[in-house]
C-alpha positions in Angstrom: 38.7 54.6 94.3 39.7 50.8 94.4 42.0 49.3 91.7 40.6 45.9 91.5 42.1 43.0 88.7 38.7 40.7 89.3 36.7 39.1 86.3 32.9 41.0 85.8 30.8 38.3 86.3 27.4 40.3 85.7 26.0 43.4 85.6 22.4 44.6 86.6 20.3 47.7 87.2 18.8 47.5 90.4 16.1 50.9 90.7 18.7 53.7 90.4 22.1 51.6 91.4 24.1 49.4 89.0 25.2 46.0 91.0 28.5 44.6 89.4 29.2 41.2 90.5 32.9 40.3 90.0 35.0 36.9 90.7 34.9 38.1 94.2 32.8 41.1 95.2 29.9 42.7 94.4 30.1 46.6 93.7 27.6 48.7 93.8 27.7 52.3 91.8 25.3 55.0 90.4 27.5 56.0 87.5 29.1 53.0 85.4 31.6 53.6 83.1 32.3 50.6 80.5 36.1 50.5 78.3 35.5 47.1 76.9 35.2 45.5 73.1 31.7 46.4 72.1 31.6 42.5 71.8 31.9 42.1 75.5 29.9 45.1 76.7 26.7 43.4 74.5 27.3 39.9 76.5 27.2 41.8 80.1 24.4 44.0 79.1 22.5 41.3 77.6 20.2 40.9 80.3 19.9 44.7 81.4 20.1 46.1 78.2 18.6 44.2 74.9 18.1 46.7 72.8 21.6 48.1 73.5 23.6 44.9 73.5 22.1 44.1 69.9 23.3 46.8 68.9 27.1 46.4 70.3 27.1 43.2 69.0 26.1 44.0 65.5 29.7 46.1 65.2 32.3 43.8 63.0 35.9 43.6 64.4 38.6 42.4 62.4 41.2 39.5 63.1 45.2 40.5 63.0 48.3 39.3 63.2 51.0 40.9 64.9 54.6 40.2 63.6 58.0 41.2 65.3 61.0 41.3 63.9 64.6 42.6 64.9 68.1 43.1 63.3 71.4 44.2 64.9 72.3 47.6 63.9 70.5 50.4 62.6 69.3 48.5 58.7 66.7 50.9 58.1 67.2 52.1 54.8 64.9 55.7 56.2 64.5 57.4 59.1 60.8 57.8 59.8 58.5 55.3 62.5 56.7 53.1 60.1 54.6 53.8 57.1 50.8 52.6 56.1 49.7 50.4 53.1 47.1 51.8 50.6 44.0 49.1 50.8 44.3 49.9 46.7 47.4 47.8 47.1 45.6 44.8 47.6 48.5 43.5 50.4 47.8 41.9 53.5 49.8 44.1 55.4 48.3 46.7 57.0 51.5 48.8 57.9 54.7 48.7 60.4 55.5 50.5 63.4 60.0 51.2 63.5 59.4 50.8 67.2 63.4 51.2 67.6 62.9 54.6 66.2 60.5 55.5 68.7 62.1 54.3 71.5 65.7 55.2 70.2 67.3 52.0 70.2 70.6 50.8 68.8 69.2 47.7 67.1 66.3 47.7 64.6 63.4 46.6 65.9 60.2 46.7 63.9 56.4 45.6 64.5 54.0 44.9 61.5 50.3 44.5 61.7 48.4 41.7 58.9 45.1 41.2 57.8 43.3 38.0 59.3 45.2 34.9 60.4 47.2 33.5 58.1 49.2 29.8 58.3 52.7 30.0 59.9 54.2 29.7 56.0 51.6 32.6 55.0 53.3 34.9 57.7 57.0 33.8 56.7 56.0 34.7 53.2 54.3 37.9 54.0 57.7 38.3 56.4 60.0 38.2 53.9 57.9 40.8 51.6 58.3 43.3 54.5 61.7 43.1 54.6 62.6 42.8 50.9 60.1 44.9 48.8 58.9 47.2 51.8 62.0 48.3 53.4 64.9 46.6 50.9 66.4 44.4 53.7 68.8 41.7 52.4 70.0 40.3 55.5 67.8 37.9 57.7 66.3 39.1 61.0 67.8 38.1 64.5 64.3 38.2 65.9 61.1 36.8 64.5 57.9 36.6 66.2 54.2 36.4 65.7 50.8 36.2 67.4 47.2 36.3 66.2 44.7 38.6 67.5 41.1 37.6 67.7 38.6 40.6 67.1 41.5 43.3 67.4 39.7 46.0 65.6 36.4 47.7 65.3 35.4 48.3 61.6 33.4 51.3 60.9 31.4 49.9 58.2 29.1 51.7 55.8 26.0 52.7 58.5 28.1 52.8 61.5 27.4 56.4 62.2 23.6 55.9 62.3 24.7 52.5 64.4 26.2 54.9 66.9 23.4 57.2 67.1 21.1 54.2 68.1 23.0 53.2 70.3 23.2 56.3 72.3 19.3 56.6 71.9 19.0 52.9 73.2 21.5 53.9 76.1 19.3 56.9 77.1 16.3 54.5 77.3 17.8 51.5 78.8 20.3 52.1 81.0 20.8 56.2 82.6 24.1 56.5 84.4 25.4 54.1 81.6 29.0 55.7 79.6 30.4 53.6 76.7 34.1 53.9 75.8 36.0 52.4 73.2 37.4 52.6 69.6 34.7 51.5 68.4 32.3 54.8 69.2 34.7 58.0 67.8 37.4 56.8 66.4 40.0 53.7 66.6 43.3 55.9 67.2 44.8 56.1 71.1 44.0 60.4 70.0 40.3 59.6 69.9 39.7 57.2 72.9 41.6 60.1 75.0 39.1 62.4 73.7 36.3 60.6 74.1 37.4 59.4 77.7 38.4 62.7 78.7 34.6 63.7 77.6 33.1 61.1 79.9 35.5 62.1 82.8 34.2 65.6 82.5 30.6 64.2 82.7 31.7 62.2 85.8 33.0 65.1 87.9 30.0 67.3 86.6 27.5 64.5 88.2 29.9 64.8 91.1 28.9 68.3 91.7 
């Protein structure tokens, strides 16, 4: 199968065949797998499958801010791969990964995920909370950066299971031959996405016979 890096302009269903127009080509297929965020998939399916698109568009996403900090040497007070912050703590920090523990670095590197899109000053204050309150590190980091991630994680709000059932039904009615993969369906973790992808791959190879 060809591997390309092309922007998708539109997706149309023509009888039993899919037509995917990109910035460089028009691709034809009778089996289509879309591994995109729900809101991007919704935009591409608006004309072909409006009911499916509306359901996908209704799945909310949380904006996040990613903070990276580093120190010379191993300054972490305990051996672990990271931690999560319970919702009841009412903190903006969702959790922190100890990158240097996962990849065996001599220096310390961590990545923290923050709810929403705080200001630069708020990011600096949150970083100090992570350093001093969570990790009890007194020395100033030698490396610090952050970036804002729009619509980063889908939210499994009350009624998500029913929405997922409705999505499956609308797919069978509007767009046979289309299969969706993404962290908005069966779980947000990498393991969940891999499991979902494997299930769709098995359907595809079964289709090929």
